[in-house]
N, C-alpha and C positions, 0 to 999 in steps of 0.2 A: 239672479240663482246662484251663481259663484259665493257671493257672500252669504247667501243662506247654507250651501254645502259647507263652506267655511266653519261659520256658527256650529253645525250639525257635529263637524269632526272632533271641535274642539271640546262641547260638550260629552261625545263620545270616549275622548281620552282622559278627560276630568274623571267622567265616571268609572273609566278601566284604572284610573288610578287610584280612585277612593276606594274600588274594589279591591285591588290588588292590597293595598294598605292595610284595610281591614281583615283581610285573610292572613296577613303576614299576622297582623296584633293577633288574631285570635290562634294561628300556630303558634305563636310562640309562649302563649297562656298554657297551651297544652302540653309543651315540651319537657319533658322530665329532667331533671338535673343528671349530667351525664357525669359518670364518675372517671378519677383516672385513669381506672385499668380499660374503661370503653374507650376513652379516647385514645389513649395507645394503642389497642388492638385495631382501631379504625385505621390506622396508620400502617398496618402490619403488610407484607408482600406474601400473598397466600398459594400453595402452591395445592394441586387436586391428582396426585399419582395413584395413591391407592387409597381403600376403604380400612378404616381403624376394624377392630375386632369387633365382632359382634356379641350384644351383651350375654345372649344366649349361649354361644359359642364360648366366651370367656367364662362363664360358669362351669362348663363342661370341662374347659382345661383345665381349671383349678379345684375338681370336686375332690374330697376327701373318701369318697365310698368306695371307687373303685381300689384306691391304696389299702383300705380297711379289709376288702374282700381279699385283694391277695395274701396279704398279711396272714389273716385267718386261716385260709386254705394251706400255706406253707407251713404253718405252727401248728394247726389243730386236726387235719384232716389224716388218715391214717390210709395211708396211699398203698398199703397191702391188702387192703380190703376187695374185692372185686366189684366192680359196678356194673349195672346191668344198662348197656347201653347198645343199639345198632349198628356194629361196627365189629366184622369180622376179625377175627384174629390173623389170618392170614393174608386178608389184604390189606391190614394195617403192617404186618412185616414187608410186604413188598413195596409201600410207601418207605417206611424207615430208614430199607436199605438204597433206595432210589436216593433218598435224603443223605446218608451217609456217603454217598460217592461224589457229593458236589460240594461237600462241608468239611472244615480239617478237625471238626468233634466226632469222637468215635462214637455212635449213634447205633447200639445194638438193641434189639430188641430185650425186653425185660416188661415181665406182667407189672410191676409196680408202676413203669412206663404207662404202661396200656391204661391202667386202672387211672392214672393222672391224667390222661388223653381223654378219655371216657368220661369222665367227672367233668370236666372243661366244658367238653361240648354237652353233654346235659344239663350243666348245672351254671354254666357262666358263658354261653353262647351271647347274649346282650351285651354282657361285661366286653367282651371281645371285640364285639362289632364298633363300640364306643372308643377302645383302645386303640385300634385300628384306624379311626379317624382322627386321634388325637396325635398317632406315631407319625401322620402327613407333617404335622408342624417340626417334630424335634428329629425323626430318621435322617433328614439330608443333612444336618449339621452333625449328628454321630458318627456318619460314615464318611463324613472329611476328615474328622477327628483319628477315626479309627485307620485309616488308610494313609496317616501322615507315621501312624506308628506301628505300620504293618501288625495288625489285629484284626482277627477275624472280622470279617463286617456282622455276621450271626451274633457277635456280642452285643448288639444296639438291643435284642429281645431281653438282655440282662436288667436293661433298667426298667423294664415292663414288671421284672419277678421282683425287682429291688423297690420301686416307687411308685408303680402304675401310671408312670410318666406326671407325678404331680412334681413341682420344682420347690415346692412348699413343707412336702412329707417330710416327718418326723416321728421318728420309734420309740419305743416307751424307754429305750435305754439311752436315747439321746443322736442315734445316727441320724445324719440330715441331706436332704436333698433328693435330685435325681438318681445320683447314685451313691446314695446312705451311707457317707463319710460319717465315721465317728472322729471326734476331735482330736486325738491322738496321730490317726493316721491322715487325717487331712493337713493339720500343721507340716506332718512328714513331707507331704508332697504341696506345699507353699501355699495351702489355703488358708487365706488369714481372717480370724475373728474377733472383731472388736467390739466396743460397744455402740458402734454405727453399721458395722456389716460382719456378714458372714458368706465368705465366697465359698462354703459348701452348698448355699443355694445358687449360685451363678451358673446355668447350663454351661456357659461356654469354659470356664474356668476347673469347674467341676468336671466336666467332658475329658478336658486334656488330663487333668489329676488322674483319673481314672485309667484312662489308657495307658500311662506312664505307669502306674499301679501295677495293670494286669499284664502289663510287657515286663515286668520284673520278677512276677510271678512266674510268667511262663519260663523266664531263663531258671527256674530254681526247680521246677516240675516238670517240665516238659511236654505237658499234655495239657490239653484247654478245660477237661472236665475236671480235673483234678485245680487247675487255676480257677475254676468257678467254686469249688469247694473251699478253696482257700482264702478266694474274695468274703466269702460270709463266714465261714469259721476262725480264718488265720491259718497260715504257714504251720504254727506250732501245731495246732489240733489236728489237723492233717498230715503232718509227719508223725503224730502220735498214733493215728488210727493206721498207718502203714505200718507202724514197728508192731503193732497190733495183730495186725493180721499177716503176718510173718513175711513181710516185706512185699506184698502186692503191691505193684502201682495201676491196677484199675479202680476203678471208682465203686462198680458194682461191689467188689470185692471187698473192701473197705467201708462200704457204705454203714454194716452195723454197727462200724467203730465210731462212728461222727456224733456228733450232737444232733438232735433229734431234727432242728431245723435246718439243719444242713444237711441230715439225710434226706431231706423231701426238697431240698432246694435246688441240686441239679435235674433230677425228674422233672421240678415245674418250671425249669428254663426249658428243656429238652418238648415238653409238651406246647410249650407257648410257641417254639419255634417252627414245630409242624402243623399246630395250626393256621398259623400265618402263612404258611407255604401250600398249605393246602384249603385256603379257605373256601376257594371257588368248588371245590368237592364235596365241602361241607352246608356248602348254602349260606355263608356269613355274608352279610351286605353290608359292609362299612358305608357310613355318609360321610360324602366330600368335604375335606377339611376348607372354609370359607377364608383362611389366613395360613401360610407357610412360614417358614423361619426366613425364607430371603425375601419378606417384604415389611423387614424392619430393618430398622439400623443402628449403629450409635454414635453419640455425639460426646466429646469428650468436654466436661462442666469446667467454669475458670472461676465458679463463685458458689459457695453453698448455696443448694436449691433445695426445697421441701416440694414434696408430690404435690401439696394444696396448691402453689405458686404456679406449677408447670400446667395444672389441672384446669386454673383458671383462665392462664395465659394462653394457651393453646387449644381450649376448648376438646378436652379428653377426660375422662373419669378417670378418678383416683384409684378403682380397681383396675383400670385396665394397665394404669402404669405400673401399680403394685405388680402386676402377673409380668409384666416385660421386665420389671427389675426387681426381682425377689431376694438378692443380695442385701437389700436397704432395711436395717431390722427394726427403724424408728419414722421410716417413711420421709429421710434426709439423707439428701446426697452430699455427704461432706467434703470439703475442698482442702486439698494440701497441696501445693507445690511440689512434695518428693512421693507423692502418690498418687497417680490422676486416676480419677475416678470419672467413668462413663455412664450417659442416660440413654437406654434402650427405647426407642418409639416407633411407631409405624412409619413408613416412609413419608407419609404426605403431611404429618406431623412434624418429622424430623425438617421436612423442608422450609417448612414456616418458621423454626427454630433457627435455622441456619442462615435465613435471608434476614432474620430480625432478631440477631443475636444480641447487638447495643442496646437495645431498645427493652429486650429482656431483662439484661441485667442492668439496667437503669431503674427499672421497675421493683428488681430486686433491692438495689441501694436504696430507691426511695421508703420500700418497706421496712428496711433495716432501720433508716434515719426516725422512722415513728418510735422505734421500740423503746428507746432508751434516750436521756441527752448525758451529756458529761455532767461529773457530779458539781461542777461549781455552778452550775447553769441551773439544774435539780435545787440548790441552797437558797439561789438568789429567788427563784421563784417560789420557794416553801416561804421564806422570808417577807416576801413582800406579801404573799396572801394572807397572811395574818395582820396585816395592816389596813387592807381593802376590802371593803364590802364582797360578801363573796354569794352565791347562790348557786345550789346544785339542784338541778331539775333531773326529770324520768321522764322516757318516752318508751314506747314500744312499737319494733317495728316488726312486722309478719310477713314471715318467709316467704319467696315466692318458688317457684318452680324454677330450678336450674340456678339459683344463687347457693353463693359460698361464705364462709367465714370472712375470707380474703374482701371479696365485695363488698360485702355490709360493711366491714371496718373502715374499709376505706371510704365508703359513700357517708359515714358519720364523722369520719376523721377520728378515730379509735385506733387503740392496738387491738389485734385478735387476741391477745392473750389478755387484754381486759373484757372482751366479750365473753370468752371462756370463764373467767373467773366470776362476774356478773351473772353468767346464767348457768353457772355449775356444770360446763360443757368439758370431756373430756376427747379430747382427738378433735375431728375435725366434720365429724359428719351431722349433719341437723337434717331437721325435717319440715318439707314443705306445709305452709299453713298455723305452725306453730309461731309464736312470740317471741321475740327477744327482747330485753331489757335492756337500755343503752343510758348511761348516765351522762350529763354534761354540765358544765359548772361556767359560769358568767361574770366576770369581776369587772368591780367600777373602776374604770381607768380613765385619766386624761392625758390628754397629750403634752398637759405642763409637767407630768409625774416623770416623763422620758427624760433619762440623762444622757444628753448626746456629745457629754465630751469623755465618757467612757470609751476604752480602748482595751484590747489583748491579741493574744495571739493564739494561732491552733498551728500545732504540730501536723503534719501530715501522714496520716497510717498507711500502710498496705492496702489498697483496694477502696481508698478514699477517691471520688470525683469532686469537682467546685460545685457540683447539685447536691449532693449528699451532705458536703463540710457547712455549704448555705442552709440545708435545713436544718441543722442543729443550733441556728441562731437566729430566733425571732427578727422578723424583720429586713433579714438579710439577703441577696441574691445572689445568684452565680456573677452575674456583671459586676455587683459591689467588689465582690473579692476579686477580676480581673482589675477593677480600677482602682483598689485600695494597694493591691501588688504588683501594678504593670505588667500584669499578663497576657499577652495579645492573642494566644489561641487557649486550647483547654487541658494543656498539657501539665500536669502537676507530678511528684516524685515523691516517694516517703520521705521523711526528715525534714521537707520543707517547712519555714515557719512561714505562716502568712498572718498579716496584718488583719483583726478584726475590729472595725469601728463601730458605735451606735448607741 
């Protein structure tokens, strides 16, 4: 009986082993080839402290139509024409008096102001409900900076009049960003503009510059309504209007001598202030913003990065990165030791970046190493290709949902620039379902054709690592470099001469 049990157990174990082996064989046949970026991301330490920005909300935060509407109202509407809307003048006067008592602005009743308020309530109620939701993202940051410079907190409403809270807003005359800085004024307050960056589009830096500018204007005029007029038209035009009005310092008395846009500008600001302060009385119901300023943070970059690389590594859309980092004009974060640059991300994505920083920069090195080879290596390859049989083949890759150019380039061991060139692609946008053309070449070589007696040297450059240097030389590994140059760890420094054998 015992013998029968042993035989049965042996047969069972044999069957299980065979089944397991078959299952493993079957699974291994179905497993797709794992790309370098996928294998790298599998090792990432992950965090989940907050959500990314909802795509629909992101579209709302960067919508242009609110800016166009506000710009049109200020420039084209005749605010001296009466507006038919159910709001009694006596009630409005009482509310304006209450508002005047609690703000440093002089808020007197004026028929033009009444017309603007009624026009906004009649025609722009939906727009203001949207703006009130968007303002939940920006206002905490505005208030922090305004307090720092002792500027009235009500000035936060000025960004609504200027840009409708669109960080990428650009006027027809070139004023840019949330606070609509012209190029010379931006430079005056240290907002840098280069081929890569435009700091007028950076919410933090532009807000700080706006606070400085408004403070300096108050020192000149001593009246916040005149400060607002100066912010729009320039202090020179306001000074001229004061002289032409017989020296009057009251905005409403000099208004007729100001440019048309500025004549409508201060009433637009005061009307916005009124509508925000009395939103409940007028039945406005803003939607709750699903993300606030305080749920994002920044990290200083240590190498040049592009938005597509960050998107591929952190699984965050390029659109979200663009929204959070409007300062970067070419979707590239440049690196310069003398000028720190920062990447803003949702906190959960920032946690992943910080925890896996070395791996992220190793991937950037890997991508950079694939872009080009030193000239002497390229020349060598070119000369050898003429003497060897060479066949070029083409294949097609059907783009799957969620794939990026970087991921596809990595899969086929080609560069992103080559993919763009072969498929006439500009930028990084690709569409799921489309086919990409992939070229590859194979060369008939034999082991006997390799000259193992050749050797050379490589001078280490800033940002190099053993891994990126090894990738520049076919058949060379980081361990080879360590062995040939008596390097025990991974540390190398710019200027070092490394022996290259092969």
